[in-house]
C-alpha positions in Angstrom: 71.8 24.2 7.2 70.0 21.0 8.3 67.9 19.1 5.8 64.9 18.5 8.1 62.6 17.6 5.3 64.1 14.2 5.0 63.1 13.1 8.5 61.7 9.6 7.9 59.5 9.8 11.0 57.6 12.8 9.7 54.0 12.3 8.5 51.7 14.6 6.7 48.1 15.6 7.4 47.5 15.1 3.7 46.6 11.5 2.9 49.4 9.6 1.3 48.6 6.2 -0.4 50.7 3.2 0.5 53.8 2.9 -1.8 53.2 6.4 -3.1 56.2 8.0 -4.9 55.4 11.3 -3.1 55.5 11.1 0.7 56.2 14.3 2.7 59.9 13.4 2.5 59.9 13.9 -1.2 58.6 17.4 -1.9 59.4 17.6 -5.6 58.9 20.8 -7.6 56.9 21.3 -10.8 54.6 23.6 -12.8 50.9 23.0 -13.4 47.7 24.6 -14.6 44.6 24.5 -12.3 41.0 24.0 -13.4 40.7 27.8 -13.3 43.5 28.1 -15.9 45.9 29.5 -13.4 49.5 28.5 -14.0 51.6 28.1 -10.9 54.7 26.5 -9.4 53.9 23.7 -7.0 54.8 20.6 -5.1 53.1 17.3 -4.5 52.2 15.1 -1.5 50.4 11.9 -2.2 47.8 12.5 -4.8 47.5 16.2 -3.9 49.1 19.1 -5.9 50.0 22.1 -3.8 49.9 25.6 -5.2 53.0 27.3 -4.0 52.1 30.6 -5.6 49.0 30.7 -3.4 51.0 29.7 -0.3 53.4 32.6 -1.0 50.5 35.1 -1.3 49.1 33.8 2.0 52.4 34.5 3.7 53.6 30.9 4.3 57.1 31.7 3.0 57.6 34.8 5.1 61.1 35.0 6.5 62.7 33.4 3.4 64.3 35.9 1.0 62.2 35.4 -2.2 61.0 37.8 -4.8 57.3 38.6 -4.5 56.3 36.6 -7.5 58.8 33.7 -7.1 56.2 30.9 -7.2 53.7 32.7 -9.5 55.8 32.2 -12.6 55.4 29.6 -15.4 58.9 28.0 -14.9 61.2 27.1 -12.0 64.2 28.9 -13.6 64.3 31.8 -11.2 63.8 29.7 -8.1 66.6 27.4 -9.3 68.9 30.4 -9.9 68.5 31.3 -6.2 70.7 28.3 -5.2 70.9 25.5 -2.8 70.4 27.5 0.4 67.0 28.8 -0.9 66.0 25.3 -2.2 66.6 23.8 1.2 64.8 26.6 3.1 61.7 26.3 1.0 61.7 22.5 1.1 62.1 22.6 4.9 59.3 25.1 5.2 56.9 23.0 3.1 57.7 19.9 5.3 56.7 22.0 8.3 53.5 23.4 6.8 52.2 20.0 5.9 53.5 18.2 9.0 50.6 16.3 10.7 51.1 18.3 13.9 51.0 21.7 12.3 47.4 23.1 12.5 48.0 26.4 10.7 46.9 25.3 7.2 45.5 21.9 8.2 42.6 23.5 10.2 41.9 26.4 7.8 39.5 25.0 5.2 39.2 28.3 3.3 42.9 28.4 2.7 43.2 24.6 2.0 40.6 25.0 -0.8 42.8 27.7 -2.4 46.1 25.8 -2.0 45.4 22.1 -2.5 44.2 20.4 -5.7 43.4 16.8 -6.6 46.2 15.6 -8.9 43.5 14.6 -11.5 42.3 18.2 -11.7 45.5 19.8 -12.8 47.6 19.6 -16.0 51.4 19.3 -15.6 53.7 21.5 -17.7 57.4 21.5 -18.4 58.9 22.5 -15.1 61.7 24.6 -16.5 62.5 26.6 -19.7 65.3 24.4 -21.0 67.8 26.7 -22.6 70.3 23.9 -23.5 70.1 20.2 -23.5 73.1 17.8 -23.5 72.8 14.0 -23.9 75.5 11.8 -22.6 76.4 8.2 -23.4 77.5 7.0 -20.0 76.3 3.4 -19.6 79.1 1.0 -20.2 76.7 -1.9 -20.8 74.7 0.0 -23.3 77.7 1.3 -25.2 79.1 -2.2 -25.3 75.9 -3.7 -26.5 75.6 -1.2 -29.3 79.3 -1.7 -30.2 78.8 -5.4 -30.4 75.8 -5.0 -32.8 77.3 -2.4 -35.1 81.0 -2.7 -34.8 83.7 -5.2 -33.9 82.4 -7.3 -30.9 85.9 -7.7 -29.7 86.4 -3.9 -29.6 82.9 -2.8 -28.8 83.9 0.4 -26.9 85.6 3.1 -28.9 89.1 4.2 -27.6 87.9 7.4 -25.9 84.9 5.9 -24.0 86.7 4.9 -20.8 88.5 8.2 -20.6 85.7 10.9 -21.1 81.9 11.1 -20.6 80.9 11.1 -24.3 78.0 13.4 -25.1 76.4 15.6 -27.8 74.3 18.8 -27.8 70.7 18.0 -28.3 67.6 20.0 -29.2 65.5 21.4 -26.3 62.5 22.6 -28.4 60.9 19.2 -28.6 61.3 18.1 -25.0 57.8 17.6 -23.7 56.2 16.6 -20.3 54.8 13.1 -19.6 51.4 12.4 -21.3 52.0 14.3 -24.5 51.8 12.1 -27.7 54.7 11.8 -30.1 54.6 11.6 -33.9 56.6 8.9 -35.7 59.3 10.9 -37.5 59.9 11.1 -41.3 63.4 11.1 -42.7 66.0 9.5 -44.9 67.0 5.9 -44.5 69.2 3.6 -46.4 67.6 0.1 -46.7 70.0 -2.8 -46.6 69.5 -3.8 -50.2 69.4 -0.2 -51.6 72.0 1.9 -53.4 70.2 5.2 -52.8 68.5 6.5 -49.7 64.7 6.6 -49.5 62.4 9.0 -47.7 59.5 8.1 -45.4 58.4 7.3 -41.8 61.0 5.7 -39.6 60.4 1.9 -39.3 62.6 1.5 -36.2 61.3 3.9 -33.5 62.8 3.2 -30.1 62.8 4.5 -26.6 65.8 5.1 -24.5 65.6 4.7 -20.7 67.4 7.6 -19.2 67.4 10.1 -16.4 68.3 13.7 -16.6 69.5 16.3 -14.2 68.6 20.0 -14.1 71.3 22.6 -13.3 71.5 26.0 -11.7 73.7 28.8 -12.9 77.0 27.1 -12.6 79.9 29.1 -14.0 81.0 32.0 -16.2 82.1 31.5 -19.7 85.8 30.4 -19.5 85.5 28.9 -16.1 85.3 25.2 -15.2 83.3 23.5 -12.4 85.6 21.3 -10.2 84.2 17.7 -10.0 84.1 17.9 -6.2 81.8 21.0 -6.4 79.6 19.9 -9.3 76.8 18.3 -7.2 76.2 21.7 -5.5 75.0 23.0 -8.9 72.5 20.2 -9.6 68.9 21.1 -8.6 67.3 17.7 -9.1 66.4 14.8 -11.5 63.7 13.6 -13.8 62.9 10.5 -15.7 63.8 10.9 -19.4 62.8 9.0 -22.5 65.0 10.1 -25.4 63.0 8.8 -28.3 65.1 7.5 -31.2 64.7 6.5 -34.8 67.3 3.9 -35.3 67.1 3.6 -39.1 67.4 7.4 -39.6 70.3 7.4 -37.1 72.2 4.6 -38.8 72.2 6.6 -42.1 73.0 10.1 -40.7 75.2 9.6 -37.7 78.6 9.4 -39.6 80.5 11.6 -39.3 78.9 14.1 -36.9 76.5 12.0 -34.8 72.8 12.1 -33.8 70.6 14.7 -35.5 67.1 14.1 -36.9 67.0 10.6 -35.3 67.0 12.2 -31.9 65.7 15.7 -32.1 62.1 14.9 -33.0 61.0 14.2 -29.3 62.1 13.6 -25.8 59.8 13.1 -22.8 60.4 13.9 -19.2 58.6 13.2 -15.9 57.1 16.6 -14.8 58.1 16.6 -11.1 61.8 17.4 -10.4 63.0 15.4 -7.4 65.7 17.3 -5.6 69.1 16.1 -4.8 68.3 16.7 -1.1 65.4 14.2 -1.3 67.7 11.7 -3.0 70.6 12.1 -0.5 69.7 9.0 1.6 70.0 6.8 -1.5 73.6 7.7 -2.5 75.7 4.6 -3.4 79.0 3.8 -5.0 79.5 3.9 -8.8 81.0 1.0 -10.8 84.8 0.9 -10.6 86.5 3.0 -13.2 89.5 1.5 -15.0 91.7 3.0 -16.2 91.6 5.7 -13.6 90.2 8.9 -15.1 92.3 12.0 -15.5 92.7 14.1 -12.4 89.9 16.6 -13.2 87.4 13.6 -13.3 88.5 11.7 -10.2 86.1 11.1 -7.4 86.0 9.2 -4.1 83.2 7.8 -1.9 79.6 7.7 -3.1 78.4 9.8 -6.0 75.5 8.0 -7.7 72.1 6.9 -6.6 70.2 3.7 -6.1 67.2 4.4 -8.3 65.1 1.5 -9.4 63.9 1.9 -13.0 61.4 0.1 -15.2 59.8 0.4 -18.6 56.4 -0.8 -19.8 55.0 -1.0 -23.3 51.3 -0.7 -23.7 49.5 -1.4 -27.0 46.3 0.5 -27.7 43.3 -1.0 -25.8 45.5 -3.6 -24.0 47.3 -4.0 -20.7 50.9 -2.9 -20.3 53.8 -5.3 -20.2 57.0 -4.6 -18.1 59.8 -5.1 -20.6 62.8 -3.8 -18.7 64.0 -3.3 -15.1 67.2 -1.4 -14.5 68.9 0.9 -12.0 70.6 4.3 -12.3 73.5 3.0 -10.2 74.8 1.1 -13.2 76.0 4.3 -14.9 79.7 4.3 -15.4 80.1 8.1 -15.4 78.5 10.1 -12.6 76.5 13.3 -12.9 79.3 15.3 -11.3 81.8 13.9 -13.7 79.5 14.7 -16.6 79.1 18.3 -15.4 82.8 18.8 -14.7 83.8 17.5 -18.1 81.1 19.6 -19.8 82.7 22.8 -18.4 86.4 21.9 -18.4 86.7 23.8 -21.7 84.9 26.9 -20.2 81.4 26.1 -21.5 78.8 28.0 -19.6 76.0 26.2 -17.9 72.7 28.0 -17.0 69.7 27.6 -14.7 67.3 25.2 -16.3 69.8 23.4 -18.5 69.2 19.7 -18.8 71.7 16.9 -19.0 70.6 13.4 -20.1 72.4 10.4 -18.7 72.4 8.4 -21.8 70.6 5.0 -22.1 70.7 3.1 -18.8 71.3 -0.6 -19.4 72.2 -3.1 -16.7 74.3 -6.3 -16.9 71.4 -8.7 -17.8 69.1 -8.9 -20.8 66.1 -7.9 -18.8 67.8 -4.7 -17.7 68.6 -3.3 -21.1 67.4 0.2 -21.7 66.2 0.2 -25.3 64.3 -1.9 -27.8 67.4 -2.1 -29.9 69.1 -4.1 -27.1 66.0 -5.9 -25.7 65.2 -7.3 -29.2 68.9 -7.4 -30.2 68.4 -5.3 -33.3 65.1 -7.0 -34.0 66.4 -10.6 -34.0 64.6 -11.5 -30.8 61.1 -10.0 -30.7 59.5 -9.3 -27.3 56.3 -11.1 -26.5 53.7 -8.8 -24.8 50.9 -9.8 -22.4 48.3 -9.4 -25.2 50.0 -12.0 -27.3 51.5 -9.6 -29.8 55.3 -9.2 -30.5 57.5 -6.2 -30.8 60.9 -5.6 -32.4 60.5 -1.9 -32.1 57.6 0.5 -31.2 54.4 0.3 -33.1 52.0 3.1 -33.9 49.7 3.8 -30.9 51.9 2.0 -28.5 52.6 3.9 -25.2 55.9 3.8 -23.5 55.8 4.2 -19.7 58.8 4.7 -17.5 58.8 4.7 -13.7 61.5 5.1 -11.1 61.8 5.2 -7.3 64.3 4.8 -4.5 63.4 2.8 -1.4 65.0 1.8 1.9 63.5 0.4 5.1 62.2 3.8 6.1 60.9 5.7 3.0 60.2 5.5 -0.7 61.0 8.5 -2.9 59.8 8.3 -6.5 59.4 10.2 -9.8 55.9 9.3 -10.9 55.5 8.4 -14.6 57.2 9.4 -17.8 54.8 8.3 -20.5 54.3 9.0 -24.2 52.2 7.5 -27.0 53.6 7.1 -30.5 51.2 8.3 -33.2 51.4 7.5 -36.9 53.7 9.8 -39.0 52.3 12.7 -40.8 52.0 12.2 -44.6 54.6 14.3 -46.4 53.7 14.9 -50.1 
């Protein structure tokens, strides 16, 4: 089935600002609440949010095999479960409805007023009910930097790292959409000069620049997904800030890994950009040496050229861009992560989310965490307001942005932002 929605020549009758992340070639999917407190599945073009539930009621998806309430739900899970054919049919239909040469909705003011909202007049929600969340550790540069800081610099990577996409099972209950504030976590830490742990607010709260992919129903328990089929089960991607408390993590992670240092909050961008929309930006991954085992081997292009940046904004001050990276630096691809995740028969469901792991590039300005950017606090970052940061202060806001761009079109993710509030007092 052709992917006509990607036609770079297509223009919309909805106004799209210059350098918008959301031209008609994007057509992401999300969930939002309108001013009338109606929750709906929708898409976005420019600065307009589009109520797909209203479109369905008005008959604009006639001819596509959908349940009657497909887009009048509060999550995308059922839509995602319908599979790639349905995703493409719906996305193609939306591109036709909003094509500048299609007068059907364009010239019907009464229907336009029902369907289209200014982005400032809606409130974005989590786009899916996330049943399970896995976080990988797939940036070679990040893993090497952390290994240099905390282990032997000559043997920064652990022996298994170049052979498997390392990951851990995270907590989905505290994943929130962009714009929601986060509390500084409390927990146990072991100060450098102490002999017993102490309890209190984390002093080393960090961000982690990541992306995440959302899956459809992929396999039955006991079955594995072949690496060359894995991409067919990935619906789309979001920006992902996996907040981290480094001092809590240092004390707790041996022997079983991340726990309270990671599960207190993660933030995602609310619009899921589909793999179809990202297809023009496929690129080659870094060379893998040694060659992975057969079930992980891939040829050709299996990652994406996605420009990423992180800004830090103190309260009542302008933001400072502190990192510029790219998703293409990831050593392990999404297909390899999903294939490895299921090689033991683990079941993957619609709406499950897989984090990439911190995305760091080869240069200091492309590192994906404060831990690396300040090198464990030894090299404080200077912000535009004259202040310095080793880690994140109370009332700082972390803002992540990401986009793909070629000579024809720009496809972006919007923002993934969150403000760090002071810890609650525990008596």
